[in-house]
Structure formats: structure tokens, C-alpha cells
C-alpha positions as a printed NumPy array, in Angstrom:
array([[  80.717,  -82.734,  -54.525],
       [  77.309,  -84.299,  -53.756],
       [  77.138,  -86.122,  -57.086],
       [  80.45 ,  -87.827,  -56.281],
       [  79.17 ,  -89.025,  -52.901],
       [  75.895,  -90.218,  -54.428],
       [  77.652,  -92.078,  -57.205],
       [  80.103,  -93.864,  -54.942],
       [  77.265,  -94.825,  -52.6  ],
       [  75.185,  -96.258,  -55.448],
       [  78.145,  -98.139,  -56.873],
       [  78.799,  -99.702,  -53.493],
       [  81.544, -101.501,  -55.379],
       [  78.951, -104.251,  -55.93 ],
       [  80.079, -104.598,  -59.541],
       [  83.331, -106.045,  -58.225],
       [  83.35 , -109.522,  -56.746],
       [  85.187, -108.49 ,  -53.601],
       [  87.09 , -105.578,  -52.178],
       [  90.189, -107.7  ,  -52.67 ],
       [  89.47 , -107.963,  -56.379],
       [  89.187, -104.192,  -56.66 ],
       [  92.42 , -103.654,  -54.735],
       [  94.264, -106.129,  -56.961],
       [  92.821, -104.654,  -60.15 ],
       [  93.817, -101.094,  -59.225],
       [  97.116, -101.931,  -57.496],
       [  99.204, -100.107,  -60.107],
       [  97.335,  -96.82 ,  -59.641],
       [  99.192,  -94.97 ,  -56.904],
       [  98.421,  -91.797,  -54.98 ],
       [ 101.505,  -89.668,  -54.482],
       [ 101.99 ,  -86.485,  -52.446],
       [ 100.62 ,  -83.314,  -53.999],
       [ 101.862,  -80.219,  -52.23 ],
       [ 100.575,  -76.668,  -52.377],
       [ 103.545,  -75.84 ,  -54.606],
       [ 101.879,  -77.834,  -57.395],
       [ 101.314,  -75.767,  -60.521],
       [  97.534,  -76.042,  -60.155],
       [  97.734,  -73.642,  -57.201],
       [  99.564,  -71.004,  -59.228],
       [  97.177,  -71.369,  -62.145],
       [  95.267,  -68.179,  -62.934],
       [  92.056,  -70.193,  -63.156],
       [  92.398,  -71.52 ,  -59.615],
       [  93.291,  -68.116,  -58.221],
       [  90.231,  -66.582,  -59.866],
       [  87.862,  -69.304,  -58.654],
       [  89.153,  -69.477,  -55.077],
       [  89.616,  -65.775,  -54.297],
       [  89.544,  -66.301,  -50.513],
       [  92.235,  -68.996,  -50.719],
       [  90.011,  -71.392,  -48.823],
       [  91.427,  -74.784,  -47.792],
       [  91.431,  -77.489,  -50.443],
       [  91.082,  -81.217,  -50.672],
       [  93.616,  -82.226,  -53.301],
       [  95.242,  -85.431,  -54.48 ],
       [  97.204,  -86.932,  -57.355],
       [  96.869,  -90.436,  -58.765],
       [  99.58 ,  -91.777,  -61.084],
       [  99.678,  -94.851,  -63.292],
       [ 102.617,  -95.88 ,  -65.498],
       [ 102.214,  -98.06 ,  -68.581],
       [ 105.035,  -99.464,  -70.756],
       [ 105.191,  -97.711,  -74.121],
       [ 105.032, -101.112,  -75.799],
       [ 101.446, -101.443,  -74.547],
       [ 100.262,  -98.04 ,  -75.818],
       [  98.44 ,  -97.789,  -79.155],
       [ 101.262,  -96.704,  -81.529],
       [  99.206,  -94.081,  -83.359],
       [  98.775,  -92.164,  -80.103],
       [ 102.533,  -91.654,  -79.856],
       [ 102.906,  -90.192,  -83.32 ],
       [ 101.446,  -86.733,  -82.686],
       [ 101.642,  -84.452,  -79.658],
       [  98.357,  -84.207,  -77.817],
       [  96.722,  -87.388,  -79.095],
       [  97.614,  -89.45 ,  -76.034],
       [  96.074,  -87.079,  -73.51 ],
       [  92.996,  -86.561,  -75.692],
       [  92.347,  -90.295,  -75.855],
       [  93.036,  -90.662,  -72.137],
       [  90.531,  -87.89 ,  -71.443],
       [  87.999,  -89.498,  -73.797],
       [  88.515,  -92.756,  -71.93 ],
       [  87.666,  -91.125,  -68.611],
       [  84.307,  -89.83 ,  -69.8  ],
       [  83.283,  -92.629,  -72.181],
       [  84.572,  -95.471,  -70.014],
       [  82.539,  -97.715,  -67.741],
       [  83.984,  -95.946,  -64.678],
       [  81.868,  -92.858,  -65.426],
       [  78.712,  -94.642,  -66.621],
       [  76.693,  -94.48 ,  -63.396],
       [  77.468,  -90.822,  -62.718],
       [  76.725,  -89.982,  -66.353],
       [  73.322,  -91.698,  -66.114],
       [  72.481,  -89.86 ,  -62.88 ],
       [  73.364,  -86.493,  -64.402],
       [  71.439,  -87.355,  -67.555],
       [  68.262,  -87.916,  -65.568],
       [  68.817,  -84.686,  -63.645],
       [  69.958,  -82.281,  -66.331],
       [  69.68 ,  -83.457,  -69.923],
       [  67.297,  -81.328,  -71.954],
       [  67.057,  -78.505,  -74.496],
       [  69.273,  -76.173,  -72.428],
       [  72.08 ,  -78.729,  -72.307],
       [  71.68 ,  -80.227,  -75.785],
       [  75.012,  -78.721,  -76.889],
       [  76.882,  -80.641,  -74.215],
       [  78.439,  -84.111,  -74.499],
       [  76.177,  -86.849,  -73.143],
       [  76.32 ,  -90.042,  -75.17 ],
       [  79.17 ,  -92.503,  -74.891],
       [  79.909,  -92.317,  -78.614],
       [  80.385,  -88.534,  -78.622],
       [  82.343,  -88.64 ,  -75.367],
       [  84.711,  -91.129,  -76.957],
       [  85.042,  -89.19 ,  -80.222],
       [  85.655,  -85.699,  -78.809],
       [  89.128,  -84.138,  -78.655],
       [  87.947,  -81.925,  -75.755],
       [  88.786,  -78.43 ,  -76.992],
       [  88.548,  -75.466,  -74.652],
       [  84.953,  -74.802,  -73.608],
       [  83.665,  -78.362,  -74.099],
       [  80.897,  -79.076,  -71.589],
       [  80.37 ,  -82.6  ,  -70.276],
       [  77.087,  -83.886,  -68.803],
       [  76.24 ,  -80.516,  -67.234],
       [  78.891,  -80.974,  -64.551],
       [  82.288,  -80.455,  -66.199],
       [  83.761,  -77.861,  -68.551],
       [  87.169,  -77.857,  -70.204],
       [  89.029,  -74.771,  -68.966],
       [  92.536,  -75.664,  -70.123],
       [  93.909,  -77.846,  -72.919],
       [  97.575,  -78.424,  -73.734],
       [  99.441,  -81.217,  -75.562],
       [  99.996,  -83.001,  -72.243],
       [  97.06 ,  -82.033,  -70.006],
       [  93.338,  -81.291,  -70.083],
       [  91.722,  -79.584,  -67.101],
       [  88.007,  -79.372,  -66.359],
       [  86.068,  -77.349,  -63.84 ],
       [  83.586,  -79.333,  -61.759],
       [  81.278,  -79.013,  -58.763],
       [  78.259,  -77.389,  -60.443],
       [  76.653,  -76.838,  -63.823],
       [  78.772,  -74.994,  -66.415],
       [  75.748,  -72.684,  -66.707],
       [  76.969,  -71.212,  -63.425],
       [  80.172,  -69.508,  -64.529],
       [  80.527,  -67.363,  -61.403],
       [  82.595,  -68.123,  -58.307],
       [  80.759,  -71.016,  -56.644],
       [  80.212,  -72.18 ,  -53.1  ],
       [  81.243,  -75.707,  -54.138],
       [  83.91 ,  -75.833,  -56.805],
       [  86.811,  -77.859,  -58.097],
       [  89.359,  -78.526,  -60.805],
       [  90.186,  -81.94 ,  -62.232],
       [  93.183,  -82.488,  -64.488],
       [  93.948,  -85.426,  -66.783],
       [  97.59 ,  -85.593,  -67.864],
       [  99.546,  -87.969,  -70.102],
       [ 103.292,  -87.719,  -70.562],
       [ 105.686,  -89.915,  -72.537],
       [ 108.906,  -90.685,  -70.679],
       [ 111.102,  -92.087,  -73.426],
       [ 114.147,  -92.684,  -71.224],
       [ 112.089,  -94.823,  -68.863],
       [ 110.106,  -96.521,  -71.605],
       [ 106.738,  -95.61 ,  -70.096],
       [ 103.762,  -93.341,  -70.499],
       [ 102.726,  -91.712,  -67.231],
       [  99.042,  -90.949,  -66.689],
       [  97.837,  -88.615,  -63.954],
       [  94.466,  -87.731,  -62.453],
       [  94.699,  -84.627,  -60.295],
       [  91.837,  -83.281,  -58.157],
       [  91.446,  -80.026,  -56.251],
       [  88.172,  -79.223,  -54.433],
       [  87.409,  -76.076,  -52.462],
       [  84.788,  -73.578,  -51.333],
       [  84.995,  -70.73 ,  -53.814],
       [  82.325,  -68.345,  -52.596],
       [  82.91 ,  -66.59 ,  -49.291],
       [  85.37 ,  -67.285,  -46.516],
       [  85.269,  -70.803,  -45.087],
       [  83.734,  -70.843,  -41.606],
       [  85.54 ,  -74.013,  -40.551],
       [  88.969,  -73.544,  -42.07 ],
       [  88.831,  -77.217,  -42.997],
       [  88.959,  -78.901,  -46.424],
       [  85.527,  -79.334,  -48.038],
       [  85.759,  -83.144,  -48.055],
       [  86.202,  -85.193,  -44.893],
       [  88.37 ,  -88.288,  -44.556],
       [  85.587,  -90.781,  -45.341],
       [  84.469,  -88.93 ,  -48.47 ],
       [  88.102,  -88.502,  -49.476],
       [  88.649,  -92.257,  -49.233],
       [  85.629,  -92.901,  -51.457],
       [  86.866,  -90.264,  -53.889],
       [  90.22 ,  -92.009,  -54.166],
       [  88.591,  -95.376,  -54.838],
       [  86.486,  -93.709,  -57.537],
       [  89.583,  -92.057,  -59.018],
       [  91.306,  -95.422,  -59.3  ],
       [  88.226,  -96.785,  -61.054],
       [  88.336,  -93.874,  -63.517],
       [  92.062,  -94.437,  -64.106],
       [  91.779,  -98.12 ,  -64.948],
       [  88.648,  -97.524,  -67.027],
       [  90.284,  -94.701,  -69.008],
       [  93.411,  -96.693,  -69.803],
       [  91.366,  -99.122,  -71.858],
       [  91.091,  -96.354,  -74.447],
       [  94.858,  -95.967,  -74.884],
       [  96.305,  -99.471,  -74.669],
       [  96.558, -102.017,  -77.469]])
């Protein structure tokens, strides 16, 4: 999760006038409890990648948007809403700095098949196996959720020392008149038994991660609203 720490440090939130501005702008993005009964922990992918059942850092951010504010064409076909939400995460301004860092580190002939440029990140429907900026790979895609593996290059397909899963979900709740968007994270040590028995991210890094998640949420929503 070093790239995440580096990115949040570089951002320094200097692009926002004040901390108060950021808090106000992201006030509708809420973190809610995510227990170990969540379906991500029963997923065959997670169980394969965390064979020692090492402790996790996990969280869930939710944002609700009135259906009247959603682009109508995204509500006409199953799967379009989550695909555009996912495209908004990776092509949005919230991911720009991290994308540029990874581009300097890893873009080249070996990663030419991956998604790098904003235009292709925005245009993709993120089918299974899509690789993003040499740090994410789509490992699950359904009409309501797209999950990527993170923590290392997709070129390393083995169980990893530093690993994680990140899920983007979009669900229409007709009875409530809203679309609910979710960003779900789960980080863990995959290789070997944890020596500390503690989650792989401490409280300070977790706080930065949650600020960054809120930035991604608000940035991504620009791709789905009118």
C-alpha cells in the first residue's frame, strides 16, 4: 500500500482551499460498518489470496444520489451504471496523481496492453482481466459490482506479501428513489503468517486512506450525474 501513502502525502490536500472545504465537499460520502460477515470475506478470490487468514484493514464508503440526478441512459440497461462509476474512479481527477506516479514507474512495452490514458480509462467497460496502470486488475465483474485486485503489479499473479481487493458497486433503489454507490476496500498480508497479528495499515494511514476514498467517490460521481 506504499503507492497509496505516497499519493496522499504528495496531494497534501493542497488542491483544496482548506480542510473545511474538503469536509464540506465530501460530507455526503459516509463510512459505515463493514463486518467480517461481508460477502467479500466469503469470496473465493479472497480466500485464495489470503490463505493464512491474516488480519485485514477493511472499510466501506457509501454515497446516495437521487435518481433524478443520474444520467437517464445509465438506468436503461443493467450494468451500465456500475461501469460508468468504475470508469469515473479511474479517469477522474481523484486518481490523476497516482496514475501519473505509476506511469513514471511502470509504463513501457511490458505494460502497453494496460489502461493508462484518461480517454481509455473513461471509455472502458472493465471486463474481467482488465489491467489498470500496472497496479489494479479486474477480478470480478457483475451487473452491480466490479472488483479489482491491488497492492502490486498484475504481472505478479501469485499470493503476495502486500495485497488487497477494492470493489466499486452501484445499485438502484427504486423504492427509495436513489442510486447507492459503494467503495469497499480490503487490505491484508497474503504471503506467510503475519508476525504481528495486526492489520497491515495503522490508524494514521487508515485515516489518509479514507480521505482518499472520499476524494475518489466524489470524483467518480461526476461521470454518472447529469
